[in-house]
N, C-alpha and C positions, 0 to 999 in steps of 0.2 A: 689224593684221588685213590679210591679203592680199586683193587685188581679185579678185572673181569676174567672169569674162567670159562674154558670150553669143556663141555662134557659130551663125549661121544656115546650115543645110546643105541648104536647099531641099527638093525633093521627089524623094527617091531612088526607084529601082525598088523596088516593095514587093509581095511575094508572101505569101499566107496559106496555111498548111497546117493542116488541122484534122481531127480524128477519132481513134479509139482507137489507131491505128497511127502517128500523125504523129511522135511522138518517136522511136520505134524506126526508122521509115523514114528520117528525116533524119539520125539517128545513123550510118546506113550511107552517107550521101552527103557529110557534112561532116567536116573535120579536128577540129573542136571537139566536146567532150562536151555534147550537147544537153541532157542531164539537168541540167546545172548551172544553166541559165537557168530551168528549170521549178521548181527547188528554191528559188530566191530571186528577188527583184525586181531582176535585173541583165540587162544586154545584153552580149553577148560577140562579139568578132570571130572569123571563121572563114574557112578557105579551101575552095573547091570545086576539086578536082583531077581530072585524068584518070587512067587506069589506070597511066600512067608516073610519077605523082606530080607532074605539072606543073600549075602554076596556071592555072585557067580564070577564076575570079572570086574576089574577096575580098568577104565579106558580113558583115552584122551580124545576129545572131540574138537575137530577143526573144520571150519567152513572154507572151501576153496572157491565157491560161487554161491549165489543166493539159493540155488536148489541142489547144490552138490556138497556133501559132507563126508569127511573121513573119520573113521573110528579106528584108533590105534590101540592094540592090546598087547599083552605079554608075548614075547617071541615064542613062536610055535603054537599059539592058541588060535590061529586063523580059522581052522575048520570048525572047532567047537564054538567059537565066538559067532561065526557066520550062521551055524545051525541054530543057535539060541536067538539071534536077532531076526532071522528070517522066518522063525517058527510061526509068528503072528502076521506075516506079510501075505495077505490074501487078496483083497480087492483094491489095495492102495496102488497108485500110479508111481511106483518106485522101481528103479533098476539098481542092481547091485553088481559089484566087481571086486575081485580079490587083487589088490595091488601089492601084496607082500613081496618084498625083494626088489621092487622097482625104485624105492627110495631108502636113503639112510637118514637118520635123525640126529641132529646135533643141537645141544642146548648151550646157551650162554647165560651166565649168572647176572649179567647186567647189560647196559646198552652197547650196541655195536653198530658198525657202519652198515649202510644199505647192502643187502645181499646181492650176489652176482645174478645175472639174468638166468632164469630157469629155476632158481631156488624159491621155494614158498616159505615166507617168514611170517611168524605170528608171535605176538606177545604171550608169555607163558610164565607162570609162577610155580614151576616144578619143585624148586628147592627152597621154598620159604621166603623168596625175595623176587621182585620184578625182574624178569629176564626175557629171553627170546629163543624160540625154536626155529631152526632151519631144516626144512625138508629138502634134501638134496637128491636129485636124480642119480641113481646108482652108477651110471656111466659118465658122470660129470666130475671132472677134477676141480678141486676148490683150493684157492689160496686164502687161508684164513688171515684175519687182521694180525699184524705183527705184535700188537700190544696185548693180545689175548693169550692167556696161559692155559695149557692143557691140564686138566685135573683128572686123575684116575687112581685106581688101586686103593690103598689104605687112606690116602688123603680124601678121596671121594666118599668112602664109607664113613669116615669120621665126620665129614660135613653133613651127610645125610642124617646120621644119628644125632649130632649136636642140634640140628634144626627140627628133629622130631618127625622126619618124613618116613612114613611107612612104606615098606617094600613088599612086592608080591613074593610069596613063598617064605617070608619071614614074619612080618606083622600081618600081612594080608593073605588070607587063605579062604578057599571056598567054604561057605556055610557060616561065615562071620556076619554079625549084624553091623552094617557100616557105622552107626553111631558109637559102637564099641571102639572103633579105630579112630574116633575123633574126626570123622570126615564130614561133619555137618556143614562147616564153613566153606569147604573147598569143593565138595562133590554133590551136595544135595540142595535142591530148591524146594522150599515148603510152600511156595505161592503158585507154582505153575499149573497144578491140577494133577490128574490121574496118570499113573504109570504102573507097571507091574511091581507089586510090593509096596505101593504108596501107603495103603491103609495101615500096615504094620509100622512103618517108619514114622508116620504121623502120630500114631498112638505112643510110640516111644518118646517123641518130643513132648507130647502132652503130659506124659507121666514124669518127664524130667529126670529119668534115671535109667541106667543099664546095670546089669549084674557085674560087669567088669569094664575097665576103661584103659586104653593105651596111655602109658605114662612115660615121661622122660625121667631118668634117674641118674644119679652120680654116685660113684664108688671111689674108695681109696685107690690110688694107682697100683697098689700091690695085688688087687683083686685079679684072679686068673681070667684069661680070655676063653672062658667056657660058658655055655648056657646052662641054666639050672633054675630051680624053683626059688620063688620069693616066699619068705615065711614071716610070721609075726613074732613077737617077743617070746611066746610060748613054744615056738617051733612049728606051728601048724601052717600048712601051705595056704598062701593068700594070693598067689599069682605066679607068673612065669616070665622069665627073660626071653626075648626074641632076637635081640641084636646087642652086641657089645662093641664099642668103638675100639679099633686096633691101635689108636693113638690117644695119649692122655692130653687133656686140655686144662690149663690153669691148675695143675696139680691134682686133677681128678680124671677118672675114666667114665665117660658117659655111656648110657645104655638105653634101650627101649624094652618095654615089657608090659604085660597086662596085669593090672592089680584089681582085685575084687573090691566091689563097692563098700565104702565105710572104713577102709584101712588106710591110715596115713603114716603109720610107723612100720616100716618093712625092712627086712634084712635079706641079703643074698646068701644062700647056702650052697657053697661050692661042692664039687664031687667028693673031695677028700674030707668033707664035714666041717671045714672052716666056715665061720660066719662073718660076713662083712656088712656093716651098716649101709643102708641105701637112703639117699636123700631124694625125695620127690621134688622135681623141678617145676 
């Protein structure tokens, strides 16, 4: 039986949207199909994009009732996120509230027992496998299941990188095109209809290519733990590392980075000038 890990995610920015028009309104603001979270007890990731299809925020969408939805974003982003999402809120019957600080978020990498009373639980695939989110009231003390192991620090960062999960501030930055970060399967619905930036993202899908793409890479274990450029055999820049695993796995050190389209043979150029072969996974 595989081990289930607990990952404490702190207190993200948390906004509530409720009212008869909440689902329809948010469906016009997010890349994800909002109706999917209302239909089942799941949380889904989504992008907030501008009119040019460029990333502004990556958020987690959770329905707590048929007409009440939570949007969780990076810690400290609540004011900017609220300003962006309410910019187009004019005649819709939607009420908003900032719930930041009222709940903490805990993720489990596998199945767990039923949550205590007062905890909102949803199925979630945050780390590349089916798991569960618990939204815990900030003033509620929780006894976690005894067979669940806390994962944090280097072990958590290693898991994230091994599974190719992009992180805000590393792989994900404002102005990125979401398909460049390989978010099509997890964050974008191509069937639901219009939203801000939809035309650009749909054109990218039709073209079938982007100028760069997030990739998982493996290096020899002696490669240094520093970020740097990715180069081709001639030494020309063809990409950039964004995260390097602090722990080796299977005799290799894994990393995440962006590689320009058309390049399959790349090398990591360390600050001291040393060159290490990189295997695209």
